[in-house]
C-alpha positions, 0 to 999 in steps of 0.5 A: 500500500502505498500514497503521496505525501501532501504537502499542504499538510492534508492527512494521507491514510495508509490502512488505520496509520494518518499521516500529515507531512506540510511542506514535505512531498514524496511516497509513503509505504506501508510495510507492515510489522513483524520481525521480518517485515521490520527487517526487510523494510529497513535493513536493520543490522542483526545487533539492533534486531537481537537487542528489540528481541531480547527487550520485548519490542515488536514492530507493529507497523513500518512505514517508510517514506522515498524520494522526499523533497521540501517545498516552500509551502506554510501552513498554519497551524500545525506542530513543530517538535521541541526545537520548533523545527517542522514537523511529520505528524504521525497517527496511529491507533493507540495500544491494547490493554497491557501494552506500551509503544513508541515511533523508533525513526531513521532518516537517510543519513541514519539519524535516529530519533525515539518518538513518544506519544504528545496529546494535543497540547504537545504533552506527555501522553500516557493514556492507558486502556484499549481504544483511542488514537495516539500523534507522534510528532517526527523531525521533518527535514530532509537529510542528504544520504551519506556520500558512500552506501554502507553499513551502521552500527544499527542499520543497513541501507539509507537513503530514505526515511522508517518511522516503525511503531514499537509495541512493548509489554506493561506486563509481566510474569515474574516467578509465577506473578504477574507485575507491571514492567519496572527499570530497577527489576530489569537491571538487578536480573541484567546489570547486578552488581559486581566488583571483579577482577580486570586481567589482561586474558578477560578485561575484555569479556562480558563475565571474565574475570572473577568476582571479588567478595573478600579483598585479594590482596595485601592492602598495603600496596596500592590497586587500580580500581577501573568505574565504567558509565551509564549503559555500560560495564567494565568490559565494554567501556574499557575495551577499546584499551590495547591488551600491551596497555592493561598488560603494562597496568597489572604490571605496574600494580602487581596483578592489584586491578578491579573493575565495578559493574554496577547498575546506572539506570535506576540505582544513584551512585550513593547506591552504588557506592554503599555496595561497593563498600562492601567489598572494600577493606580497610587501610586500601589505597587507591588509584581511579580510572573512571569514564563519564558517570562513574566520575560521581561513583568515584567522587563520593569514595573519595570525597566521603568515603567516612559516609560510607565507613571507609574513612581508613580507605587512602585514593590517591589519583582519580583519572575523569574521562569525559566525567559529568562532574558539572552534569549535563543538560541531556539527564533533565527530564525534559531533554531526556529524549534528546539525551537516548537519540543521543546514544543511540546515534552515537552507538550507530555512527561509531560500534563499539563492543557490546552494542547489543548490551548497550542498546537493551539499556538504552531501550529501558530508558524507551521504555520508561519515557514511554509509561512515563516512570522517569522518577524510576532513572534515579541513576541518569538523574544523579547526572541533571545540573537542576536535579538534587544529586549533584549540590550535595555532592559539590561541596566538599573540602579538599583533602589528599587525592590529586585530581586528573581530567580528560575532556572533549570538543566533538563534531561529527564529520557525517551529513545528517548526525552532523547537522543533529549534533549542532541544531539540536545539541551545541545550539540547543542544549548545551550551548558550549562544547561537549562531547555529543554527551557531557559539555567539554567544561563539565569535566574540570571546571569549577564548582564550590567543591574544593577539588574543583576546576582541575587543574592537571586536564587535557581538552582534545580539540575538534580535530582530534575527533574524540567524541564520549566513547572514544577515548580509550581506544586514542593512543596520546589519551592513553600516555596520559593516563599512564603519566597521571597515573605513574608520575 
């Protein structure tokens, strides 16, 4: 089934689906739902399909918009996106009872957007039950196709707009009981707290390393602790470190290297450190390498250790890599949709190890937004500059620990993604240099804590090409980490 789009804003009907595309001409076709139809229509990669399958996302409908072209017309009264961009309106039947839904949208260049239903006032529509309709507002801009055809981390063939209406159950059977879906239950099951050894033989393996319940090394010599960020785990966050570098760390610390896998979505850094404190001995000397939100966990361990019964812990050095020490505006509830768009596109254009695992975490944040459960995302909200956690953290007196920081100013070069990074992130949200997830200066700039600003720092300019997740594969970044640790 296919229909011509109507640039005057009139409705185009494809079965039960209604499209309004003011200022956009082209052709719309309905491809149906289901996993097979989803793959055939958008040529998605096995990693994306696997993540959708693992997290119970079902494609209800797939719509393709081809040969689109923008037309200079004025259509009064039509909706725009939250960034005042011209929009496509998609109206579909509401989900059946016990289910929720959302839209997964890709443009011609492969830029991905997760979209959530809006009511007539532009507010989130979380109406439950059967019957009714849902409306989604999508970016209308026609993006250029890439210079060369190829594959992304999550998508295959490009050059068209693809809209997927996805549904997922909000009722689950757990231990014989019927319960509502919740991100904490998912995370406790799939991403539990775990302190593990971190060796050259197993640092890239999900279940690698031995779990540490009793500290296995003498406490009289310093140890190194690796702490990952949001959506990640140690074997993903630090996987780009060359094995030779990890071997060097092991030689330097005589094997005393550990990593902390922890829950980053539903539990805040205080919860994380409570668990970690139960695994660390008294009188321990510790150096820390941390990435992104892991920096907030590291600071609690360093600056508020008595709060967790670790008065005799001595943190000597902390190396912050892209850490939101002053927060990131993307964690503000009003920008959470853009937060997951940014992470998804980072994963799509710069595929990393553990792509399916990271995407599963993103999907569970998507689910939280879709059901109106932002209060479940306490771990993400810890990075909100306007939240309650950061002001409480940023009040510490300086101690003996030495802080070091690596940050980056990054702008992608890929068509579509470059415009998204500039128009949405740099101009509309951050208003300053950023690495796609965290403002550059947030890693090291002044705040009420006496530990800041961090004077031992290095900021990579745009020409270095280092994005939020790209530091540990960069030789110069590893050289600086080595120098700071071993100085």
